[in-house]
N, C-alpha and C positions, 0 to 999 in steps of 0.2 A: 625622598618622594616615594610614596606607596601608591600603587595602582590597584583598582578594584578588579579582582579576577572574574567577576560576574559580567564584565562588559561584553564577553563573547556569549551570545545567546544560542539557544538550541538550533535556531535557523542557520546561524553562522556555522555551527559545527556540521550541520547537514550539508551546507554548501562546500565546506572544506572536504567533507567526505566525498562529495561529488567530483572532486579533483582526482580521486584515486581511480575511478573507473576508466577514464581515458589513458591513464598510465598503465593499467593492466592490459587494455586493448593494444597499446603500443608495444608492450613487452611480448604479448602473444603473437601479434602480427609480425614483429621483427624476427622472432624465433621461427615462425612458420615460413616467412620469406627466405630465411637462411636455409632451412631444410629443403624447400622446393628448388632453390637454385643449386644447392649441393646435389640433389638428385638429377636435375636437368643437365648440369655442366660437368659433373664428375662421375657419378655412379652409373648412369645410363650409358654414357660413351665408353666407360671402362668395361661394362658388361658386353657392349657391342664389339669392342676390340678383342675381347677374349672369346667371342662367338657364343657366349652363354645366352645372349639375347639377339634374336634375328634382327637384321637391318630393317625389315618391314615393321617389326614391333617398336624399334627405336623411333621410327617416323610417327607412329601412332601415339607413343607415350610422351614425347617431348612437348608437343603443343599444349596439352592440358596442364602440364607442369609450368610452362611459361604463362599461361592464363592465370593459374593459381598464384604465381609469383606477382603478377601484375595486380591481382585483387588484393593481396596482402600488402603490397606497396601503397596502394590507394587507401587501404584501411589505416596504415601507419600514418600517412599524411593527414587523413581525417582526424585521427586521434590527437595529433600534435595541434591541429587547428582548434579542436574542441578544448583541449587543455589550456591553450593560450587565451581563448575567449572566457574561460572560467577563472582566470587568475585575478580578476578584479576583487574577489572576496578578500584576498590577502591584504590588498591596499586598504580596503574598508576596515578590516580588523585592526591593522596597525595604526590607522588614523584614529580609531576609537580609543585605542589603548594609550595614545599619546596625549589625549585631551584631559 
C-alpha cells in the first residue's frame, strides 16, 4: 500500500509550523521562570546574608522578581493551552494519510 506524499498541502505545513511558536514560548518562559526564581530564592538572600546587598535593597529587589516569575508562569500556561488548541492539525493530517 503506497500513500501519496502530496496529501499534505502547503497550508497544512504552515499550520504544523504554527505548532513550533508555542513550544518556543514555553521553552523561553520556563527558562526565564527558573532564572527569576533562582534570583529571588537563592542569589538575593545569599547576597543579603553576606551583607553584600543591604536589607533594604533586598526588600526592593524581591517583589519585581516575584512579579516577573508570575508573568513567566502565566506565559508558560498560555503557551501550553495554545499548543493543545493547535494539535488538531496532526489528527487531520493523519486522517488524510490513512484514506
